[in-house]
C-alpha positions in Angstrom: -149.6 54.9 -240.4 -152.1 53.2 -238.1 -155.4 51.4 -238.7 -158.3 50.8 -236.5 -161.8 49.3 -236.8 -164.2 52.3 -236.8 -166.6 52.0 -233.8 -170.3 52.1 -234.6 -173.7 51.6 -232.8 -173.6 50.9 -229.1 -169.8 50.4 -229.2 -169.3 53.8 -230.7 -171.7 55.4 -228.2 -169.9 53.8 -225.3 -166.5 54.9 -226.7 -167.8 58.5 -227.0 -169.2 58.5 -223.5 -165.8 57.2 -222.2 -163.9 59.9 -224.1 -166.1 62.7 -222.7 -165.9 61.3 -219.2 -162.1 61.1 -219.4 -162.2 64.7 -220.6 -163.9 65.7 -217.4 -160.9 64.4 -215.4 -158.2 66.4 -217.3 -159.0 69.7 -215.7 -161.2 69.4 -212.7 -158.8 67.2 -210.7 -156.1 69.8 -211.2 -157.9 73.2 -211.2 -160.6 72.1 -208.7 -158.1 72.7 -205.8 -157.4 76.3 -206.7 -160.3 77.9 -204.6 -158.8 76.1 -201.6 -155.2 77.3 -202.0 -155.5 80.1 -199.5 -156.9 77.7 -196.9 -154.3 75.1 -197.6 -151.5 77.7 -197.4 -152.8 78.8 -194.0 -153.2 75.3 -192.6 -149.7 74.2 -193.6 -148.0 77.5 -193.0 -146.8 77.7 -196.7 -145.6 80.8 -198.4 -147.5 82.1 -201.4 -144.6 80.9 -203.7 -144.7 77.4 -202.1 -148.4 77.2 -202.6 -147.9 78.2 -206.2 -145.9 74.9 -206.6 -149.3 73.1 -206.3 -150.1 74.7 -209.7 -146.6 74.3 -211.1 -146.0 70.6 -210.4 -148.7 69.3 -212.8 -147.4 71.7 -215.4 -143.9 70.4 -215.1 -145.4 66.9 -215.4 -147.2 68.0 -218.6 -143.9 69.3 -220.0 -141.7 66.3 -219.2 -144.2 63.4 -219.3 -146.0 64.3 -222.5 -143.1 63.4 -224.8 -143.1 59.9 -223.3 -146.8 59.3 -223.9 -146.3 58.1 -227.5 -143.8 55.4 -226.3 -146.2 54.2 -223.6 -149.0 54.0 -226.2 -146.7 52.0 -228.6 -146.2 49.4 -225.9 -149.6 49.2 -224.4 -152.1 50.6 -226.9 -153.9 53.9 -226.6 -156.9 52.4 -224.8 -154.9 50.8 -222.0 -152.6 53.8 -221.7 -155.6 56.0 -221.1 -156.8 53.5 -218.5 -153.4 53.8 -216.8 -153.7 57.6 -216.9 -157.0 57.4 -215.0 -155.5 55.0 -212.4 -152.7 57.6 -211.9 -155.2 60.4 -211.4 -157.2 58.3 -208.8 -154.0 57.4 -207.0 -152.8 61.0 -207.0 -156.1 62.3 -205.6 -155.9 59.8 -202.8 -152.4 60.7 -201.9 -153.1 64.4 -202.1 -156.0 64.1 -199.7 -153.8 62.7 -196.9 -153.2 65.1 -193.9 -149.6 65.8 -194.8 -147.9 68.6 -196.7 -145.5 66.2 -198.3 -148.3 63.9 -199.5 -150.1 67.0 -200.9 -147.2 67.8 -203.2 -146.6 64.2 -204.1 -150.2 63.5 -205.0 -150.4 66.7 -207.0 -147.3 65.5 -209.1 -148.9 62.1 -209.6 -152.1 63.7 -210.8 -150.1 65.7 -213.3 -148.5 62.6 -214.7 -151.9 61.0 -215.3 -153.3 64.2 -216.9 -150.2 64.5 -219.2 -150.9 61.0 -220.6 -154.6 61.8 -221.2 -153.8 65.2 -222.7 -151.6 63.7 -225.4 -153.5 60.5 -226.2 -157.2 61.4 -226.1 -157.0 63.8 -229.1 -155.1 61.1 -231.0 -157.8 58.5 -230.2 -160.5 60.9 -231.5 -158.5 61.5 -234.7 -158.0 57.7 -235.2 -161.5 56.4 -234.5 -163.7 59.4 -235.5 -161.8 61.1 -238.4 -164.9 62.6 -239.9 -166.1 64.0 -236.6 -163.0 65.6 -235.2 -164.3 69.1 -235.0 -167.7 68.0 -233.5 -166.1 65.8 -230.9 -163.4 68.4 -230.1 -166.1 70.9 -229.4 -168.0 68.4 -227.1 -164.6 67.5 -225.5 -163.9 71.2 -224.7 -167.4 71.9 -223.4 -167.4 68.8 -221.2 -164.0 69.6 -219.8 -164.9 73.2 -219.0 -168.3 72.3 -217.5 -166.7 69.7 -215.2 -164.0 72.2 -214.1 -166.7 74.8 -213.5 -168.8 72.4 -211.4 -165.8 71.4 -209.4 -164.7 75.0 -208.6 -168.3 76.0 -207.7 -168.8 73.0 -205.3 -165.4 72.6 -203.7 -165.7 75.4 -201.2 -169.1 74.4 -199.9 -167.8 70.8 -199.6 -164.7 72.0 -197.8 -166.9 73.9 -195.3 -168.7 70.7 -194.3 -167.6 68.0 -191.8 -165.0 66.4 -194.1 -163.0 69.7 -194.4 -160.8 70.5 -197.4 -159.1 67.1 -197.4 -162.4 65.4 -197.8 -163.5 67.9 -200.5 -160.4 67.2 -202.5 -161.0 63.4 -202.1 -164.5 63.8 -203.5 -163.1 64.9 -206.8 -162.2 61.2 -207.3 -165.8 60.6 -208.5 -164.8 62.0 -211.9 -162.0 59.5 -212.7 -163.8 56.6 -211.0 -166.9 57.0 -213.3 -164.5 57.4 -216.2 -162.7 54.2 -215.3 -166.0 52.3 -215.2 -167.0 53.6 -218.6 -163.6 52.9 -220.0 -163.3 49.4 -218.7 -164.6 47.7 -221.9 -161.9 49.5 -223.9 -159.2 47.6 -221.8 -159.9 44.5 -223.8 -159.1 46.2 -227.1 -156.0 44.8 -228.7 -153.2 47.4 -228.8 -152.9 47.4 -232.6 -153.4 51.1 -233.2 -150.7 53.2 -231.7 -149.3 56.6 -231.8 -145.9 57.2 -233.4 -143.5 60.0 -232.6 -140.9 59.1 -235.2 -141.7 62.2 -237.4 -141.0 64.5 -234.5 -137.5 63.0 -233.9 -136.6 63.5 -237.6 -137.9 67.1 -237.8 -135.7 69.1 -235.4 -135.3 71.8 -238.1 -138.7 73.1 -237.1 -137.1 74.8 -234.1 -135.4 77.2 -236.6 -138.6 78.3 -238.2 -139.9 81.8 -237.3 -143.5 80.8 -238.1 -143.2 77.8 -235.8 -142.0 80.1 -233.0 -144.9 82.5 -233.6 -147.4 79.6 -233.3 -145.5 78.2 -230.2 -145.4 81.6 -228.4 -149.1 82.3 -229.2 -150.0 79.0 -227.5 -147.3 79.2 -224.9 -148.0 82.7 -223.6 -151.7 81.8 -223.4 -150.8 78.8 -221.2 -148.6 81.1 -219.1 -151.4 83.6 -218.5 -154.1 81.1 -218.1 -152.4 79.1 -215.4 -151.4 82.2 -213.5 -155.0 83.4 -213.5 -156.6 80.0 -212.9 -154.2 79.4 -210.0 -154.4 82.8 -208.3 -157.8 84.2 -209.2 -159.5 83.1 -205.9 -156.6 84.6 -203.9 -156.8 87.8 -206.0 -160.6 88.1 -205.4 -160.2 87.3 -201.6 -157.7 90.2 -201.4 -160.3 92.5 -203.0 -163.0 91.6 -200.4 -164.9 88.8 -202.1 -165.9 85.8 -200.0 -164.5 82.3 -200.5 -167.8 81.1 -202.0 -168.0 84.1 -204.4 -164.4 83.6 -205.4 -165.0 79.9 -206.0 -168.1 80.7 -208.1 -166.2 83.2 -210.3 -163.4 80.7 -210.7 -166.0 78.2 -212.0 -167.5 80.8 -214.3 -164.1 81.5 -215.8 -163.5 77.8 -216.6 -167.0 77.4 -218.0 -166.5 80.4 -220.3 -163.3 78.8 -221.7 -165.5 76.0 -223.2 -167.8 78.3 -225.1 -165.4 79.2 -227.9 -165.2 75.4 -228.7 -168.7 75.8 -230.2 -168.4 79.3 -231.7 -164.8 79.6 -233.1 -164.8 76.7 -235.5 -167.9 78.1 -237.2 -166.3 81.5 -237.6 -163.0 80.3 -238.9 -164.6 78.8 -242.1 -165.7 82.3 -243.2 -162.3 84.0 -242.8 -159.5 84.4 -245.4 -156.9 84.2 -242.6 -156.9 84.3 -238.8 -155.0 87.5 -238.1 -157.9 89.6 -236.9 -159.6 87.0 -234.7 -156.2 86.0 -233.2 -155.4 89.6 -232.2 -158.9 90.2 -230.9 -159.2 87.2 -228.6 -155.6 87.8 -227.2 -156.5 91.4 -226.4 -159.6 90.2 -224.5 -157.1 88.5 -222.1 -155.1 91.8 -221.8 -158.2 93.9 -221.1 -159.6 91.5 -218.6 -156.4 91.1 -216.5 -156.1 94.9 -216.3 -159.8 95.1 -215.4 -159.3 92.7 -212.5 -157.0 95.3 -210.9 -158.5 98.6 -212.0 -162.2 97.7 -211.7 -162.5 94.7 -209.3 -166.2 95.4 -208.8 -166.7 94.0 -212.3 -164.8 90.8 -211.6 -167.6 88.6 -212.9 -167.4 90.3 -216.3 -163.6 90.2 -216.4 -163.7 86.5 -215.5 -166.1 85.7 -218.3 -164.1 87.8 -220.8 -160.8 86.2 -219.8 -162.2 82.7 -220.0 -163.6 83.3 -223.5 -160.5 85.0 -224.8 -158.1 82.3 -223.3 -160.3 79.4 -224.6 -160.6 80.9 -228.0 -156.8 81.5 -228.1 -156.2 77.8 -227.2 -158.5 76.6 -230.0 -156.9 79.0 -232.5 -153.4 77.9 -231.5 -154.3 74.2 -232.0 -155.9 75.0 -235.3 -152.7 76.9 -236.4 -150.7 73.6 -235.8 -152.7 71.9 -238.5 -153.0 75.0 -240.9 -149.3 76.0 -240.8 -147.7 72.6 -241.0 -147.2 71.2 -244.5 -147.3 67.5 -243.5 -148.5 65.2 -240.7 -144.9 64.7 -239.5 -144.3 68.4 -239.4 -147.6 68.9 -237.5 -146.4 66.4 -234.9 -143.1 68.2 -234.6 -144.8 71.6 -234.2 -147.3 70.2 -231.7 -144.4 68.7 -229.6 -142.5 72.0 -229.7 -145.6 74.1 -228.8 -146.6 71.8 -226.0 -143.1 71.5 -224.4 -142.4 75.3 -224.5 -146.0 76.2 -223.5 -146.1 74.0 -220.4 -142.6 75.1 -219.3 -143.7 78.7 -219.6 -146.9 77.9 -217.7 -144.9 76.1 -215.0 -142.8 79.2 -214.3 -145.7 81.6 -214.0 -147.7 80.7 -210.8 -144.7 80.5 -208.4 -143.0 83.6 -210.0 -146.2 85.6 -209.6 -146.6 84.3 -206.1 -143.1 85.4 -205.2 -143.8 88.9 -206.7 -147.0 89.1 -204.6 -145.1 88.2 -201.5 -142.5 90.9 -202.2 -144.8 93.7 -203.4 -147.7 92.9 -201.0 -150.5 93.0 -203.7 -151.5 91.5 -207.0 -151.0 94.7 -209.1 -147.7 93.8 -210.7 -148.7 90.1 -211.6 -151.9 91.4 -213.2 -150.0 94.1 -215.2 -147.4 91.5 -216.3 -150.2 89.2 -217.5 -151.8 92.1 -219.5 -148.5 93.0 -221.2 -147.8 89.3 -222.0 -151.3 89.1 -223.6 -150.3 92.1 -225.9 -147.2 90.2 -227.0 -149.5 87.1 -227.5 -151.7 89.2 -229.8 -148.7 90.2 -231.9 -147.6 86.6 -232.2 -151.2 85.5 -233.1 -151.5 88.1 -235.8 -148.2 86.9 -237.3 -149.1 83.2 -237.0 -152.6 84.0 -238.5 -151.2 84.8 -241.9 -152.1 82.4 -244.6 -148.9 80.5 -245.1 -147.1 77.2 -244.2 -143.8 76.4 -242.6 -141.0 75.9 -245.1 -137.9 74.2 -243.9 -134.6 74.2 -245.8 
């Protein structure tokens, strides 16, 4: 158990502002580069599969660094650990913006390490300091993250077409973590008394033998797989279908903005449902329909982008909700969260380079989009199984 003084007044407002600003850095600094992947590939002479590694490296960092975040927080405190995560993101952006292919990949990996720390620790901070406002702040967190990502995707191509080029455009994304650092500076002085513990996870390996745990894990994991394939390759898919770079960047931004909308709607709907089977199947099938639509009716790409974003965002929120609903204790919830996160990000890391390789071999995006659609159908089945009103029982 941990204890912390509940923030109030100006201190609480400053803390919330810092939390929301950190949230902006956890997606835009990673996905903001996606509309420029085709330009980067051309300038450095990379294959499509090699370019896909720019999406895969952060995901590998998420998978392997996330389990270490609790240990870092135990030693430094959550506030200082989040400050370090912002420093890593700033350093990574600077390295990535250097005119070197090696620095591009190195900086991307460093950014992934910083985001991994933030991904794990920020929700824990909200749970610790605002236990009565978790749902409200999570909705604000999701909306802020999606809005920042959408803004970055919409602006990155026009910035890259200016005098600074795409290197300068990527460097300009540093404004998000710099502002976050300034807002978070007062939290550095907080004493590291309240920490995160991962002991429960270590003593609950039996969760890996639970069918229900695997259903929750695959529901979240397949969503991560599909989301990062689409978020990484959507601009390239649209360019191949005749859209301009600016149009592709705008639709990429719309998709990310639409992932934030379910954060406001889904929690309100869940309270009225006996179980979550129907809504889990529905939002997963939205992903299936939209990925198929991107190939069979590319003229409606704006609609498919919005539908996919909403479906994927709702699936993520449902999956995170399942972790709390299906676990029978706090320790079990931690174990399930660790299992779902590690498997999910490993699946997601495999997706972009594999689909890039298939594209290089086949010459178009038909097979990758069909694979995403079929995977979304499997995700719907897992979601309907995970949505049953029951808890994990371990023997």
